[in-house]
C-alpha positions as CSV (number, residue, x, y, z in Angstrom):
1,M,17.5,-8.9,-0.9
2,D,14.8,-9.6,-3.5
3,E,12.2,-10.3,-0.7
4,V,12.9,-7.0,1.0
5,R,12.7,-5.1,-2.4
6,D,9.4,-6.9,-3.2
7,A,7.9,-6.1,0.2
8,K,8.8,-2.4,-0.1
9,T,7.4,-2.3,-3.6
10,L,4.1,-3.8,-2.5
11,C,3.9,-1.3,0.4
12,L,4.6,1.7,-1.8
13,H,2.2,0.6,-4.6
14,Y,-0.6,-0.7,-2.4
15,P,-0.4,1.2,0.9
16,E,-4.1,0.6,1.8
17,Q,-3.6,-3.1,1.8
18,H,-0.1,-3.3,3.3
19,L,0.4,-0.3,5.5
20,W,-2.9,1.0,6.6
21,C,-4.6,-2.1,7.9
22,G,-4.0,-1.6,11.6
23,T,-3.5,1.4,13.9
24,T,-3.0,3.9,11.1
25,Q,-6.1,2.9,9.2
26,N,-8.2,5.7,10.6
27,M,-5.4,8.4,10.8
28,P,-5.8,10.6,7.8
29,E,-2.7,12.6,8.8
30,I,-0.5,9.6,8.2
31,H,-2.1,9.0,4.8
32,N,-1.5,12.7,4.0
33,I,2.1,12.6,4.9
34,F,2.7,9.4,2.9
35,H,1.1,10.9,-0.2
36,K,3.0,14.1,0.1
37,I,6.3,12.3,0.5
38,K,5.5,9.9,-2.4
39,Q,5.0,12.8,-4.7
40,L,8.6,14.1,-4.1
41,Q,11.1,13.8,-6.9
42,Y,14.7,12.9,-6.1
43,G,15.9,16.6,-5.9
44,D,12.9,17.9,-3.9
45,R,13.1,19.0,-0.4
46,P,10.3,17.6,1.9
47,D,7.9,20.1,3.3
48,Y,8.8,19.6,6.9
49,E,6.4,22.2,8.1
50,Y,3.5,20.3,6.5
51,I,4.7,17.1,8.1
52,R,5.0,18.8,11.5
53,E,1.5,20.3,11.2
54,Q,0.0,16.9,10.3
55,L,1.8,15.2,13.2
56,L,0.7,17.9,15.7
57,T,-2.9,17.6,14.4
58,L,-2.7,13.9,15.0
59,L,-1.3,14.3,18.5
60,Q,-3.9,16.9,19.5
61,R,-6.7,14.8,18.2
62,E,-5.5,11.6,19.8
63,E,-4.3,13.0,23.1
64,G,-2.8,9.7,23.8
65,T,-5.8,7.6,23.1
66,H,-7.7,6.4,20.1
67,P,-11.1,8.0,20.0
68,S,-13.7,5.3,20.6
69,A,-17.3,5.1,21.7
70,D,-16.4,1.8,23.4
71,T,-15.0,2.8,26.8
72,K,-14.1,-0.8,27.6
73,S,-11.5,-1.0,24.8
74,T,-7.9,-0.5,25.7
75,P,-6.7,2.9,24.6
76,I,-3.7,3.4,22.4
77,V,-1.0,5.3,24.2
78,F,1.7,6.9,22.2
79,V,5.3,6.4,23.5
80,W,5.8,10.1,24.0
81,V,2.6,10.4,26.0
82,A,3.5,7.4,28.1
83,R,6.9,8.9,28.9
84,R,5.3,12.2,29.8
85,R,3.1,10.3,32.3
86,G,6.1,8.6,33.7
87,L,5.2,5.1,32.4
88,R,8.2,3.0,31.3
89,S,6.9,-0.4,30.4
90,P,3.8,-1.7,28.6
91,S,2.7,-3.6,31.7
92,A,3.0,-0.5,33.9
93,R,1.1,1.5,31.3
94,L,-1.7,-1.0,31.2
95,K,-1.9,-1.2,35.0
96,T,-2.2,2.6,35.3
97,L,-4.7,2.9,32.5
98,R,-6.9,0.1,33.9
99,S,-6.8,1.5,37.4
100,S,-7.7,5.0,36.2
101,S,-10.6,3.7,34.2
102,Q,-12.1,1.9,37.2
103,H,-12.5,5.1,39.2
């Protein structure tokens, strides 16, 4: 239990080093949501509209792929976008993305 508590404490106190070092590193909307939630006091109600707006902004910007000048990199596909496209497994997703990028 102490290990879990310590890991959570590190993540909350130093999110840049422990939470935003991968996919979410360049997603300011995720950072905005984190900071908004972190400011809440126990009795406060989260601003769900703000969170929704941030997530919609992220979705609209990403449109299922991470913007990159490097067209050879494998795009990041959000689960909900993959489902909308009818993709069920990561291997099927990669096959479809690779075949569509070759045309």
